N, C-alpha and C positions, 0 to 999 in steps of 0.2 A: 411052719410061717404063720403069720398073723392074719386074723380074717378084718377086713374093712370095718369099720365102725357100723356101715350099713347093713352089714349081715348080721350083727347083734341084733337090731332093730324087729318087733314083731311086724307083721304084714298085716295092717288096719282092715285092708280094703278085702282080706282073705277070710278075716274071722266071721263067724255065723253071725245072723244077728242078736244083739244083746236083749236081754231081758228087760223091763221097764224099771228105771233107776227107782230109789226109793223116793225120790222126789216127785215122783209121778202119782196119781190118783190110781188105786188098782182097777186092773182092766181099763185103762183108757189112757191115750198120748198125751192128755195136759198134764204139763208140769206144774208143780204147787208153786214152786218159787218165783215163777212168771207171773202166775193168777196174783198173788199175794203183792208183787212187785207192782203190778199193774192196778189193783185196788189202789196200793198206796200213793201210786201216781195220780189216780183220779180224785180221791179227797184229798191230796194236797193242792192239786189245781183249782177244785172246788173251792177250797178255801180261800185260796192266794187271791182268786178271781172276786170273791165276796168282798176280800179285803181292799183290793185297789180298784172297785168298780166305779170309782170316780176318776181315774186315772186312765184315759182312752190307751196311750203309748205302752202302759203297764199290761193293759189286758191282752193288747195285740201280741207282745212278746210272751206272755202267759200261754195264750194260744197257740202260737207258733211251737214255743218247745212241748207242751203236753201233745200238739197234734204230730209233730217230729219224733217225740220218744215212742208215742204211738207206732208210727210207721216203722221205726227203727226194730221193735218188737216184732210186728208182722214180717219185715224183711228178714230178719235173722232167723226166725220160724221157718219161714221158706227156704232159706238157705238152708238150713239143718235137716228139711225134709228131703232133698235133693239127696238120692242114691249114688252109688258107685256108677250102676249104667248110666247114668245122665250124660248127656254131650257137654265137652268142656266149653262149648259157647253159652251154654244156659248156664253152666256154674260163672261163668267169667261175668254173665249179667247179673246174676244174684249179685257177686260180690260188687259188682258196680254201683247198685242199689244199697247196699249196707254202706259203703264208701262215702256215696252221695249224701246220704241221709245221717249218717254219723259227723261228717263232716260240715255239712250245715249244722247241727248242733253244736257243735265244739266252736264254729265259727260266731255263731248265734250268742253264746254264753260267752265267748270273748270279748265280743262287742259289748255286751252288757256289764261286764264287769271293767272293761278301760273307760267306759262312761264315766264310774265315779272314782277314778283312779289320778293322781298327778301324773303329768306326762310321762315320765322314766317309768314307772313301774308298768302304765299303760302298753308302753313299746315291748317292755318284758312280756307282758300277758300276750301280744299279738305274735311276737316272735315266737311264742312257745305253741300257742294255736297254729301257726303257720307250719311251725316243725312237725308238730303231731299230723297235721291234715297230708303234708307231704310224706312223711313217715310211715304213713298208713297207706298211701298210696303205691309208694315203692315195698312196702312189704307184700300187698295184697296183689299189687300186676307185675312189678319187674324182678325184686329178688325170685330165686328160683334155688330149693334145696338142694343139697348135691344128689339125693334121692330121687328127684325129679328129672335132674340132668340126666343122670345115668338111665332113668326109665325111658327118657325121650331118647337118649342115643340107641337103645337097646330096640327101640320101637322104630327109628328110621333105619337100624340096620337091618331089622327082621323085613321092612318095607323093599328096600334094595336086594334083598336076600345076598347080602354079603355077609360072609364069615369071618369074624376077624382073625389075623393069626394070632398063635400065641404069644408073641413079642406084645401084641396090642392089646391082648387080653391082662397083660401084669400092670 
C-alpha cells in the first residue's frame, strides 16, 4: 500500500525548538539580514528624500513607502514570533496585517510606476498589481492545503466523537 504524500512530510509543529540560524547574532534573536536590510532601506530613504526635497509629492511617496516597508518588517517579525500554541484568531489577524501592509506597498508602487508609463503598459502594471493582491488574499485566507483540510477534518471528528468506518478511512 502506498502512503499518501502528506504522510511523507515531517510534522513541523512537533519539532523541538531549532537553534538560532547562522544569520542571527550569537546569543540573540536578531536576524542579521533583517538589520542589514533595514539599515540599507533607511540610508536609501534618506538619500532619496534629500534628492527630492523640493518635490512634495515625491517626498510624500517616499515617506509612505519607507513607513510601509518598516511596518512590513514589524508585522512579519510579529507573525514569525507566534508559536504553535497561539490561537488561530491571533494568527489570522497577524496574517491580515501582513497582507494589508504588503498590498498597500504593492499598489503604491504600481500607482507610481503607472504614472510614468504610456496607457497600455500602465494597464498591465495595474492588472499585475491587482492579481498579486488578490492572489495573496487567496493564498493567505481562502486556500487550504490538503494537510490543513485533513487536520480540520480529524479535529471535527474528535469533537463529535465519531470514529470513521474502515471504508471512510481509505
